CHARMM internal coordinates of N, CA and C (Angstrom, degrees):
IC EDIT
DIST 1 N 1 CA 1.4434
DIST 1 CA 1 C 1.5255
ANGL 1 N 1 CA 1 C 108.70
DIST 1 C 2 N 1.3257
ANGL 1 CA 1 C 2 N 115.74
DIHE 1 N 1 CA 1 C 2 N 130.19
DIST 2 N 2 CA 1.4566
ANGL 1 C 2 N 2 CA 120.50
DIHE 1 CA 1 C 2 N 2 CA -178.65
DIST 2 CA 2 C 1.5245
ANGL 2 N 2 CA 2 C 110.96
DIHE 1 C 2 N 2 CA 2 C -72.54
DIST 2 C 3 N 1.3223
ANGL 2 CA 2 C 3 N 115.58
DIHE 2 N 2 CA 2 C 3 N 151.59
DIST 3 N 3 CA 1.4619
ANGL 2 C 3 N 3 CA 122.08
DIHE 2 CA 2 C 3 N 3 CA -177.57
DIST 3 CA 3 C 1.5302
ANGL 3 N 3 CA 3 C 108.05
DIHE 2 C 3 N 3 CA 3 C -141.53
DIST 3 C 4 N 1.3280
ANGL 3 CA 3 C 4 N 116.90
DIHE 3 N 3 CA 3 C 4 N 141.81
DIST 4 N 4 CA 1.4618
ANGL 3 C 4 N 4 CA 121.37
DIHE 3 CA 3 C 4 N 4 CA 177.86
DIST 4 CA 4 C 1.5301
ANGL 4 N 4 CA 4 C 109.24
DIHE 3 C 4 N 4 CA 4 C -66.03
DIST 4 C 5 N 1.3271
ANGL 4 CA 4 C 5 N 116.42
DIHE 4 N 4 CA 4 C 5 N 132.38
DIST 5 N 5 CA 1.4581
ANGL 4 C 5 N 5 CA 122.51
DIHE 4 CA 4 C 5 N 5 CA -178.19
DIST 5 CA 5 C 1.5312
ANGL 5 N 5 CA 5 C 111.37
DIHE 4 C 5 N 5 CA 5 C -67.21
DIST 5 C 6 N 1.3278
ANGL 5 CA 5 C 6 N 117.42
DIHE 5 N 5 CA 5 C 6 N -31.37
DIST 6 N 6 CA 1.4569
ANGL 5 C 6 N 6 CA 121.67
DIHE 5 CA 5 C 6 N 6 CA -174.28
DIST 6 CA 6 C 1.5341
ANGL 6 N 6 CA 6 C 112.17
DIHE 5 C 6 N 6 CA 6 C -87.52
DIST 6 C 7 N 1.3336
ANGL 6 CA 6 C 7 N 116.89
DIHE 6 N 6 CA 6 C 7 N -55.43
DIST 7 N 7 CA 1.4649
ANGL 6 C 7 N 7 CA 119.99
DIHE 6 CA 6 C 7 N 7 CA -172.07
DIST 7 CA 7 C 1.5230
ANGL 7 N 7 CA 7 C 113.58
DIHE 6 C 7 N 7 CA 7 C -105.84
DIST 7 C 8 N 1.3175
ANGL 7 CA 7 C 8 N 118.57
DIHE 7 N 7 CA 7 C 8 N -11.00
DIST 8 N 8 CA 1.4578
ANGL 7 C 8 N 8 CA 121.37
DIHE 7 CA 7 C 8 N 8 CA 177.75
DIST 8 CA 8 C 1.5137
ANGL 8 N 8 CA 8 C 114.41
DIHE 7 C 8 N 8 CA 8 C 82.91
DIST 8 C 9 N 1.3221
ANGL 8 CA 8 C 9 N 117.90
DIHE 8 N 8 CA 8 C 9 N 11.25
DIST 9 N 9 CA 1.4636
ANGL 8 C 9 N 9 CA 121.26
DIHE 8 CA 8 C 9 N 9 CA -178.94
DIST 9 CA 9 C 1.5291
ANGL 9 N 9 CA 9 C 109.94
DIHE 8 C 9 N 9 CA 9 C -64.38
DIST 9 C 10 N 1.3442
ANGL 9 CA 9 C 10 N 116.18
DIHE 9 N 9 CA 9 C 10 N 137.68
DIST 10 N 10 CA 1.4586
ANGL 9 C 10 N 10 CA 121.64
DIHE 9 CA 9 C 10 N 10 CA -177.60
DIST 10 CA 10 C 1.5308
ANGL 10 N 10 CA 10 C 108.64
DIHE 9 C 10 N 10 CA 10 C -146.00
DIST 10 C 11 N 1.3255
ANGL 10 CA 10 C 11 N 117.49
DIHE 10 N 10 CA 10 C 11 N -172.58
DIST 11 N 11 CA 1.4569
ANGL 10 C 11 N 11 CA 122.16
DIHE 10 CA 10 C 11 N 11 CA -179.37
DIST 11 CA 11 C 1.5306
ANGL 11 N 11 CA 11 C 111.03
DIHE 10 C 11 N 11 CA 11 C -68.70
DIST 11 C 12 N 1.3257
ANGL 11 CA 11 C 12 N 116.18
DIHE 11 N 11 CA 11 C 12 N 133.79
DIST 12 N 12 CA 1.4666
ANGL 11 C 12 N 12 CA 122.94
DIHE 11 CA 11 C 12 N 12 CA 176.46
DIST 12 CA 12 C 1.5178
ANGL 12 N 12 CA 12 C 108.48
DIHE 11 C 12 N 12 CA 12 C -113.19
DIST 12 C 13 N 1.3189
ANGL 12 CA 12 C 13 N 116.88
DIHE 12 N 12 CA 12 C 13 N 154.03
DIST 13 N 13 CA 1.4543
ANGL 12 C 13 N 13 CA 122.08
DIHE 12 CA 12 C 13 N 13 CA -178.71
DIST 13 CA 13 C 1.5159
ANGL 13 N 13 CA 13 C 109.60
DIHE 12 C 13 N 13 CA 13 C -115.92
DIST 13 C 14 N 1.3327
ANGL 13 CA 13 C 14 N 115.86
DIHE 13 N 13 CA 13 C 14 N 145.38
DIST 14 N 14 CA 1.4521
ANGL 13 C 14 N 14 CA 120.61
DIHE 13 CA 13 C 14 N 14 CA -179.87
DIST 14 CA 14 C 1.5152
ANGL 14 N 14 CA 14 C 110.38
DIHE 13 C 14 N 14 CA 14 C -159.69
DIST 14 C 15 N 1.3038
ANGL 14 CA 14 C 15 N 115.74
DIHE 14 N 14 CA 14 C 15 N -158.64
DIST 15 N 15 CA 1.4628
ANGL 14 C 15 N 15 CA 122.53
DIHE 14 CA 14 C 15 N 15 CA -178.31
DIST 15 CA 15 C 1.5195
ANGL 15 N 15 CA 15 C 109.72
DIHE 14 C 15 N 15 CA 15 C -126.39
DIST 15 C 16 N 1.3349
ANGL 15 CA 15 C 16 N 116.00
DIHE 15 N 15 CA 15 C 16 N 144.28
DIST 16 N 16 CA 1.4554
ANGL 15 C 16 N 16 CA 120.58
DIHE 15 CA 15 C 16 N 16 CA 166.97
DIST 16 CA 16 C 1.5213
ANGL 16 N 16 CA 16 C 106.31
DIHE 15 C 16 N 16 CA 16 C -102.34
DIST 16 C 17 N 1.3208
ANGL 16 CA 16 C 17 N 116.17
DIHE 16 N 16 CA 16 C 17 N 130.33
DIST 17 N 17 CA 1.4625
ANGL 16 C 17 N 17 CA 121.61
DIHE 16 CA 16 C 17 N 17 CA -174.74
DIST 17 CA 17 C 1.5197
ANGL 17 N 17 CA 17 C 108.61
DIHE 16 C 17 N 17 CA 17 C -109.90
DIST 17 C 18 N 1.3284
ANGL 17 CA 17 C 18 N 116.89
DIHE 17 N 17 CA 17 C 18 N 124.62
DIST 18 N 18 CA 1.4566
ANGL 17 C 18 N 18 CA 121.65
DIHE 17 CA 17 C 18 N 18 CA -179.93
DIST 18 CA 18 C 1.5234
ANGL 18 N 18 CA 18 C 110.19
DIHE 17 C 18 N 18 CA 18 C -83.79
DIST 18 C 19 N 1.3245
ANGL 18 CA 18 C 19 N 115.67
DIHE 18 N 18 CA 18 C 19 N 175.83
DIST 19 N 19 CA 1.4572
ANGL 18 C 19 N 19 CA 121.09
DIHE 18 CA 18 C 19 N 19 CA 179.65
DIST 19 CA 19 C 1.5232
ANGL 19 N 19 CA 19 C 111.37
DIHE 18 C 19 N 19 CA 19 C -62.52
DIST 19 C 20 N 1.3492
ANGL 19 CA 19 C 20 N 116.26
DIHE 19 N 19 CA 19 C 20 N -31.93
DIST 20 N 20 CA 1.4705
ANGL 19 C 20 N 20 CA 120.34
DIHE 19 CA 19 C 20 N 20 CA 179.81
DIST 20 CA 20 C 1.5276
ANGL 20 N 20 CA 20 C 111.77
DIHE 19 C 20 N 20 CA 20 C -88.93
DIST 20 C 21 N 1.3176
ANGL 20 CA 20 C 21 N 118.24
DIHE 20 N 20 CA 20 C 21 N 15.05
DIST 21 N 21 CA 1.4619
ANGL 20 C 21 N 21 CA 126.20
DIHE 20 CA 20 C 21 N 21 CA 175.86
DIST 21 CA 21 C 1.5236
ANGL 21 N 21 CA 21 C 113.66
DIHE 20 C 21 N 21 CA 21 C 69.70
DIST 21 C 22 N 1.3448
ANGL 21 CA 21 C 22 N 118.05
DIHE 21 N 21 CA 21 C 22 N 18.99
DIST 22 N 22 CA 1.4697
ANGL 21 C 22 N 22 CA 120.25
DIHE 21 CA 21 C 22 N 22 CA 172.42
DIST 22 CA 22 C 1.5258
ANGL 22 N 22 CA 22 C 107.93
DIHE 21 C 22 N 22 CA 22 C -74.77
DIST 22 C 23 N 1.3221
ANGL 22 CA 22 C 23 N 116.38
DIHE 22 N 22 CA 22 C 23 N 141.76
DIST 23 N 23 CA 1.4582
ANGL 22 C 23 N 23 CA 120.47
DIHE 22 CA 22 C 23 N 23 CA -179.14
DIST 23 CA 23 C 1.5215
ANGL 23 N 23 CA 23 C 110.06
DIHE 22 C 23 N 23 CA 23 C -115.50
DIST 23 C 24 N 1.3225
ANGL 23 CA 23 C 24 N 115.96
DIHE 23 N 23 CA 23 C 24 N 128.05
DIST 24 N 24 CA 1.4581
ANGL 23 C 24 N 24 CA 122.54
DIHE 23 CA 23 C 24 N 24 CA 178.09
DIST 24 CA 24 C 1.5218
ANGL 24 N 24 CA 24 C 108.54
DIHE 23 C 24 N 24 CA 24 C -122.72
DIST 24 C 25 N 1.3254
ANGL 24 CA 24 C 25 N 116.65
DIHE 24 N 24 CA 24 C 25 N 142.14
DIST 25 N 25 CA 1.4678
ANGL 24 C 25 N 25 CA 120.72
DIHE 24 CA 24 C 25 N 25 CA 179.45
DIST 25 CA 25 C 1.5181
ANGL 25 N 25 CA 25 C 110.40
DIHE 24 C 25 N 25 CA 25 C -69.60
DIST 25 C 26 N 1.3123
ANGL 25 CA 25 C 26 N 115.91
DIHE 25 N 25 CA 25 C 26 N 144.58
DIST 26 N 26 CA 1.4646
ANGL 25 C 26 N 26 CA 121.49
DIHE 25 CA 25 C 26 N 26 CA 176.19
DIST 26 CA 26 C 1.5169
ANGL 26 N 26 CA 26 C 109.17
DIHE 25 C 26 N 26 CA 26 C -151.10
DIST 26 C 27 N 1.3290
ANGL 26 CA 26 C 27 N 116.88
DIHE 26 N 26 CA 26 C 27 N 168.70
DIST 27 N 27 CA 1.4543
ANGL 26 C 27 N 27 CA 121.75
DIHE 26 CA 26 C 27 N 27 CA 179.63
DIST 27 CA 27 C 1.5210
ANGL 27 N 27 CA 27 C 110.10
DIHE 26 C 27 N 27 CA 27 C -119.72
DIST 27 C 28 N 1.3177
ANGL 27 CA 27 C 28 N 115.86
DIHE 27 N 27 CA 27 C 28 N 145.64
DIST 28 N 28 CA 1.4564
ANGL 27 C 28 N 28 CA 123.21
DIHE 27 CA 27 C 28 N 28 CA 173.75
DIST 28 CA 28 C 1.5170
ANGL 28 N 28 CA 28 C 106.59
DIHE 27 C 28 N 28 CA 28 C -111.10
DIST 28 C 29 N 1.3330
ANGL 28 CA 28 C 29 N 117.31
DIHE 28 N 28 CA 28 C 29 N 104.00
DIST 29 N 29 CA 1.4603
ANGL 28 C 29 N 29 CA 121.11
DIHE 28 CA 28 C 29 N 29 CA -176.63
DIST 29 CA 29 C 1.5205
ANGL 29 N 29 CA 29 C 110.63
DIHE 28 C 29 N 29 CA 29 C -91.89
DIST 29 C 30 N 1.3159
ANGL 29 CA 29 C 30 N 116.10
DIHE 29 N 29 CA 29 C 30 N 139.13
DIST 30 N 30 CA 1.4646
ANGL 29 C 30 N 30 CA 121.63
DIHE 29 CA 29 C 30 N 30 CA 177.39
DIST 30 CA 30 C 1.5238
ANGL 30 N 30 CA 30 C 109.10
DIHE 29 C 30 N 30 CA 30 C -72.95
DIST 30 C 31 N 1.3246
ANGL 30 CA 30 C 31 N 116.79
DIHE 30 N 30 CA 30 C 31 N 149.16
DIST 31 N 31 CA 1.4619
ANGL 30 C 31 N 31 CA 122.14
DIHE 30 CA 30 C 31 N 31 CA 179.55
DIST 31 CA 31 C 1.5287
ANGL 31 N 31 CA 31 C 107.90
DIHE 30 C 31 N 31 CA 31 C -84.58
DIST 31 C 32 N 1.3367
ANGL 31 CA 31 C 32 N 116.16
DIHE 31 N 31 CA 31 C 32 N 87.36
DIST 32 N 32 CA 1.4627
ANGL 31 C 32 N 32 CA 122.51
DIHE 31 CA 31 C 32 N 32 CA -174.53
DIST 32 CA 32 C 1.5181
ANGL 32 N 32 CA 32 C 111.24
DIHE 31 C 32 N 32 CA 32 C -103.27
DIST 32 C 33 N 1.3326
ANGL 32 CA 32 C 33 N 115.67
DIHE 32 N 32 CA 32 C 33 N 145.17
DIST 33 N 33 CA 1.4570
ANGL 32 C 33 N 33 CA 122.59
DIHE 32 CA 32 C 33 N 33 CA 176.29
DIST 33 CA 33 C 1.5181
ANGL 33 N 33 CA 33 C 108.68
DIHE 32 C 33 N 33 CA 33 C -130.51
DIST 33 C 34 N 1.3315
ANGL 33 CA 33 C 34 N 116.38
DIHE 33 N 33 CA 33 C 34 N 137.16
DIST 34 N 34 CA 1.4607
ANGL 33 C 34 N 34 CA 120.94
DIHE 33 CA 33 C 34 N 34 CA 177.75
DIST 34 CA 34 C 1.5226
ANGL 34 N 34 CA 34 C 107.69
DIHE 33 C 34 N 34 CA 34 C -88.08
DIST 34 C 35 N 1.3072
ANGL 34 CA 34 C 35 N 116.46
DIHE 34 N 34 CA 34 C 35 N 120.41
DIST 35 N 35 CA 1.4616
ANGL 34 C 35 N 35 CA 119.14
DIHE 34 CA 34 C 35 N 35 CA -177.12
DIST 35 CA 35 C 1.5208
ANGL 35 N 35 CA 35 C 111.95
DIHE 34 C 35 N 35 CA 35 C -147.84
DIST 35 C 36 N 1.3220
ANGL 35 CA 35 C 36 N 114.25
DIHE 35 N 35 CA 35 C 36 N 163.25
DIST 36 N 36 CA 1.4553
ANGL 35 C 36 N 36 CA 121.38
DIHE 35 CA 35 C 36 N 36 CA 178.20
DIST 36 CA 36 C 1.5214
ANGL 36 N 36 CA 36 C 107.72
DIHE 35 C 36 N 36 CA 36 C -89.99
DIST 36 C 37 N 1.3484
ANGL 36 CA 36 C 37 N 115.90
DIHE 36 N 36 CA 36 C 37 N 124.68
DIST 37 N 37 CA 1.4571
ANGL 36 C 37 N 37 CA 120.04
DIHE 36 CA 36 C 37 N 37 CA 179.39
DIST 37 CA 37 C 1.5185
ANGL 37 N 37 CA 37 C 109.73
DIHE 36 C 37 N 37 CA 37 C -120.56
DIST 37 C 38 N 1.3147
ANGL 37 CA 37 C 38 N 114.40
DIHE 37 N 37 CA 37 C 38 N 157.14
DIST 38 N 38 CA 1.4627
ANGL 37 C 38 N 38 CA 122.02
DIHE 37 CA 37 C 38 N 38 CA 178.36
DIST 38 CA 38 C 1.5224
ANGL 38 N 38 CA 38 C 107.88
DIHE 37 C 38 N 38 CA 38 C -95.52
DIST 38 C 39 N 1.3282
ANGL 38 CA 38 C 39 N 116.55
DIHE 38 N 38 CA 38 C 39 N 121.32
DIST 39 N 39 CA 1.4601
ANGL 38 C 39 N 39 CA 121.35
DIHE 38 CA 38 C 39 N 39 CA 179.74
DIST 39 CA 39 C 1.5241
ANGL 39 N 39 CA 39 C 110.39
DIHE 38 C 39 N 39 CA 39 C -84.25
DIST 39 C 40 N 1.3179
ANGL 39 CA 39 C 40 N 116.51
DIHE 39 N 39 CA 39 C 40 N 168.92
DIST 40 N 40 CA 1.4655
ANGL 39 C 40 N 40 CA 120.91
DIHE 39 CA 39 C 40 N 40 CA -175.71
DIST 40 CA 40 C 1.5249
ANGL 40 N 40 CA 40 C 112.91
DIHE 39 C 40 N 40 CA 40 C -65.99
DIST 40 C 41 N 1.3454
ANGL 40 CA 40 C 41 N 117.89
DIHE 40 N 40 CA 40 C 41 N -26.22
DIST 41 N 41 CA 1.4679
ANGL 40 C 41 N 41 CA 120.14
DIHE 40 CA 40 C 41 N 41 CA 179.26
DIST 41 CA 41 C 1.5262
ANGL 41 N 41 CA 41 C 112.87
DIHE 40 C 41 N 41 CA 41 C -86.35
DIST 41 C 42 N 1.3390
ANGL 41 CA 41 C 42 N 117.49
DIHE 41 N 41 CA 41 C 42 N 4.27
DIST 42 N 42 CA 1.4552
ANGL 41 C 42 N 42 CA 121.87
DIHE 41 CA 41 C 42 N 42 CA 176.49
DIST 42 CA 42 C 1.5155
ANGL 42 N 42 CA 42 C 114.50
DIHE 41 C 42 N 42 CA 42 C 94.45
DIST 42 C 43 N 1.3195
ANGL 42 CA 42 C 43 N 118.30
DIHE 42 N 42 CA 42 C 43 N -4.89
DIST 43 N 43 CA 1.4634
ANGL 42 C 43 N 43 CA 120.88
DIHE 42 CA 42 C 43 N 43 CA 179.30
DIST 43 CA 43 C 1.5242
ANGL 43 N 43 CA 43 C 110.05
DIHE 42 C 43 N 43 CA 43 C -85.39
DIST 43 C 44 N 1.3306
ANGL 43 CA 43 C 44 N 115.07
DIHE 43 N 43 CA 43 C 44 N 164.15
DIST 44 N 44 CA 1.4576
ANGL 43 C 44 N 44 CA 121.68
DIHE 43 CA 43 C 44 N 44 CA -178.75
DIST 44 CA 44 C 1.5209
ANGL 44 N 44 CA 44 C 108.54
DIHE 43 C 44 N 44 CA 44 C -112.93
DIST 44 C 45 N 1.3309
ANGL 44 CA 44 C 45 N 115.56
DIHE 44 N 44 CA 44 C 45 N 138.29
DIST 45 N 45 CA 1.4555
ANGL 44 C 45 N 45 CA 120.72
DIHE 44 CA 44 C 45 N 45 CA -178.80
DIST 45 CA 45 C 1.5226
ANGL 45 N 45 CA 45 C 109.07
DIHE 44 C 45 N 45 CA 45 C -138.94
DIST 45 C 46 N 1.3423
ANGL 45 CA 45 C 46 N 116.91
DIHE 45 N 45 CA 45 C 46 N 142.25
DIST 46 N 46 CA 1.4547
ANGL 45 C 46 N 46 CA 121.35
DIHE 45 CA 45 C 46 N 46 CA 177.46
DIST 46 CA 46 C 1.5239
ANGL 46 N 46 CA 46 C 108.75
DIHE 45 C 46 N 46 CA 46 C -97.76
DIST 46 C 47 N 1.3308
ANGL 46 CA 46 C 47 N 116.70
DIHE 46 N 46 CA 46 C 47 N 117.02
DIST 47 N 47 CA 1.4645
ANGL 46 C 47 N 47 CA 122.17
DIHE 46 CA 46 C 47 N 47 CA -174.77
DIST 47 CA 47 C 1.5321
ANGL 47 N 47 CA 47 C 109.70
DIHE 46 C 47 N 47 CA 47 C -140.13
DIST 47 C 48 N 1.3329
ANGL 47 CA 47 C 48 N 114.81
DIHE 47 N 47 CA 47 C 48 N 168.95
DIST 48 N 48 CA 1.4551
ANGL 47 C 48 N 48 CA 121.66
DIHE 47 CA 47 C 48 N 48 CA 172.36
DIST 48 CA 48 C 1.5202
ANGL 48 N 48 CA 48 C 109.10
DIHE 47 C 48 N 48 CA 48 C -89.21
DIST 48 C 49 N 1.3479
ANGL 48 CA 48 C 49 N 116.34
DIHE 48 N 48 CA 48 C 49 N 132.09
DIST 49 N 49 CA 1.4586
ANGL 48 C 49 N 49 CA 122.11
DIHE 48 CA 48 C 49 N 49 CA 178.84
DIST 49 CA 49 C 1.5218
ANGL 49 N 49 CA 49 C 108.00
DIHE 48 C 49 N 49 CA 49 C -133.17
DIST 49 C 50 N 1.3395
ANGL 49 CA 49 C 50 N 117.21
DIHE 49 N 49 CA 49 C 50 N 135.41
DIST 50 N 50 CA 1.4624
ANGL 49 C 50 N 50 CA 120.22
DIHE 49 CA 49 C 50 N 50 CA 178.20
DIST 50 CA 50 C 1.5305
ANGL 50 N 50 CA 50 C 109.35
DIHE 49 C 50 N 50 CA 50 C -78.47
DIST 50 C 51 N 1.3170
ANGL 50 CA 50 C 51 N 115.66
DIHE 50 N 50 CA 50 C 51 N 156.35
DIST 51 N 51 CA 1.4605
ANGL 50 C 51 N 51 CA 120.25
DIHE 50 CA 50 C 51 N 51 CA -176.25
DIST 51 CA 51 C 1.5234
ANGL 51 N 51 CA 51 C 111.99
DIHE 50 C 51 N 51 CA 51 C -67.81
DIST 51 C 52 N 1.3202
ANGL 51 CA 51 C 52 N 117.82
DIHE 51 N 51 CA 51 C 52 N -26.11
DIST 52 N 52 CA 1.4670
ANGL 51 C 52 N 52 CA 120.71
DIHE 51 CA 51 C 52 N 52 CA 178.29
DIST 52 CA 52 C 1.5260
ANGL 52 N 52 CA 52 C 110.46
DIHE 51 C 52 N 52 CA 52 C -64.02
DIST 52 C 53 N 1.3439
ANGL 52 CA 52 C 53 N 117.01
DIHE 52 N 52 CA 52 C 53 N -41.30
DIST 53 N 53 CA 1.4669
ANGL 52 C 53 N 53 CA 121.23
DIHE 52 CA 52 C 53 N 53 CA 178.29
DIST 53 CA 53 C 1.5268
ANGL 53 N 53 CA 53 C 110.85
DIHE 52 C 53 N 53 CA 53 C -70.34
DIST 53 C 54 N 1.3362
ANGL 53 CA 53 C 54 N 117.55
DIHE 53 N 53 CA 53 C 54 N -35.05
DIST 54 N 54 CA 1.4578
ANGL 53 C 54 N 54 CA 120.95
DIHE 53 CA 53 C 54 N 54 CA 177.36
DIST 54 CA 54 C 1.5283
ANGL 54 N 54 CA 54 C 110.88
DIHE 53 C 54 N 54 CA 54 C -63.77
DIST 54 C 55 N 1.3348
ANGL 54 CA 54 C 55 N 116.53
DIHE 54 N 54 CA 54 C 55 N -47.45
DIST 55 N 55 CA 1.4577
ANGL 54 C 55 N 55 CA 120.77
DIHE 54 CA 54 C 55 N 55 CA -178.31
DIST 55 CA 55 C 1.5208
ANGL 55 N 55 CA 55 C 111.69
DIHE 54 C 55 N 55 CA 55 C -66.87
DIST 55 C 56 N 1.3381
ANGL 55 CA 55 C 56 N 117.08
DIHE 55 N 55 CA 55 C 56 N -30.96
DIST 56 N 56 CA 1.4611
ANGL 55 C 56 N 56 CA 121.07
DIHE 55 CA 55 C 56 N 56 CA -179.52
DIST 56 CA 56 C 1.5253
ANGL 56 N 56 CA 56 C 111.87
DIHE 55 C 56 N 56 CA 56 C -78.98
DIST 56 C 57 N 1.3395
ANGL 56 CA 56 C 57 N 117.75
DIHE 56 N 56 CA 56 C 57 N -9.91
DIST 57 N 57 CA 1.4569
ANGL 56 C 57 N 57 CA 121.00
DIHE 56 CA 56 C 57 N 57 CA 178.95
DIST 57 CA 57 C 1.5124
ANGL 57 N 57 CA 57 C 113.78
DIHE 56 C 57 N 57 CA 57 C 78.25
DIST 57 C 58 N 1.3174
ANGL 57 CA 57 C 58 N 117.64
DIHE 57 N 57 CA 57 C 58 N 27.02
DIST 58 N 58 CA 1.4597
ANGL 57 C 58 N 58 CA 121.56
DIHE 57 CA 57 C 58 N 58 CA -178.55
DIST 58 CA 58 C 1.5209
ANGL 58 N 58 CA 58 C 113.09
DIHE 57 C 58 N 58 CA 58 C -80.12
DIST 58 C 59 N 1.3426
ANGL 58 CA 58 C 59 N 117.60
DIHE 58 N 58 CA 58 C 59 N -12.75
DIST 59 N 59 CA 1.4617
ANGL 58 C 59 N 59 CA 121.68
DIHE 58 CA 58 C 59 N 59 CA 177.81
DIST 59 CA 59 C 1.5198
ANGL 59 N 59 CA 59 C 109.47
DIHE 58 C 59 N 59 CA 59 C -129.86
DIST 59 C 60 N 1.3234
ANGL 59 CA 59 C 60 N 115.85
DIHE 59 N 59 CA 59 C 60 N 156.50
DIST 60 N 60 CA 1.4629
ANGL 59 C 60 N 60 CA 121.97
DIHE 59 CA 59 C 60 N 60 CA 176.74
DIST 60 CA 60 C 1.5162
ANGL 60 N 60 CA 60 C 107.30
DIHE 59 C 60 N 60 CA 60 C -113.90
DIST 60 C 61 N 1.3333
ANGL 60 CA 60 C 61 N 117.15
DIHE 60 N 60 CA 60 C 61 N 123.34
DIST 61 N 61 CA 1.4558
ANGL 60 C 61 N 61 CA 121.30
DIHE 60 CA 60 C 61 N 61 CA 179.21
DIST 61 CA 61 C 1.5191
ANGL 61 N 61 CA 61 C 109.68
DIHE 60 C 61 N 61 CA 61 C -70.07
DIST 61 C 62 N 1.3383
ANGL 61 CA 61 C 62 N 115.37
DIHE 61 N 61 CA 61 C 62 N 139.63
DIST 62 N 62 CA 1.4603
ANGL 61 C 62 N 62 CA 120.48
DIHE 61 CA 61 C 62 N 62 CA 176.86
DIST 62 CA 62 C 1.5112
ANGL 62 N 62 CA 62 C 108.44
DIHE 61 C 62 N 62 CA 62 C -86.43
DIST 62 C 63 N 1.3348
ANGL 62 CA 62 C 63 N 116.56
DIHE 62 N 62 CA 62 C 63 N 133.67
DIST 63 N 63 CA 1.4577
ANGL 62 C 63 N 63 CA 121.87
DIHE 62 CA 62 C 63 N 63 CA -179.11
DIST 63 CA 63 C 1.5075
ANGL 63 N 63 CA 63 C 109.00
DIHE 62 C 63 N 63 CA 63 C -100.42
DIST 63 C 64 N 1.3527
ANGL 63 CA 63 C 64 N 116.35
DIHE 63 N 63 CA 63 C 64 N 133.10
DIST 64 N 64 CA 1.4571
ANGL 63 C 64 N 64 CA 120.13
DIHE 63 CA 63 C 64 N 64 CA 177.79
DIST 64 CA 64 C 1.5130
ANGL 64 N 64 CA 64 C 109.45
DIHE 63 C 64 N 64 CA 64 C -74.25
DIST 64 C 65 N 1.3257
ANGL 64 CA 64 C 65 N 116.35
DIHE 64 N 64 CA 64 C 65 N 131.67
DIST 65 N 65 CA 1.4634
ANGL 64 C 65 N 65 CA 120.91
DIHE 64 CA 64 C 65 N 65 CA 176.28
DIST 65 CA 65 C 1.5172
ANGL 65 N 65 CA 65 C 108.02
DIHE 64 C 65 N 65 CA 65 C -119.61
DIST 65 C 66 N 1.3220
ANGL 65 CA 65 C 66 N 115.93
DIHE 65 N 65 CA 65 C 66 N 135.45
DIST 66 N 66 CA 1.4733
ANGL 65 C 66 N 66 CA 119.94
DIHE 65 CA 65 C 66 N 66 CA -179.77
DIST 66 CA 66 C 1.4952
ANGL 66 N 66 CA 66 C 111.53
DIHE 65 C 66 N 66 CA 66 C -113.80
END
COOR INIT
IC SEED 1 N 1 CA 1 C
IC BUILD
């Protein structure tokens, strides 16, 4: 199961409740993207990051240079 590298967000489990109060199991999956990030020591690593951490600016994307 994938997990966010920054905040640790992962798949959660719960119930979907119908109008007649029937409960069925379901999953709440985090919006994760696999990307190359720049670490604090200057190295590059490919990890899963959730979109909430991306929008908050908690990671720096690594740019490919040729």
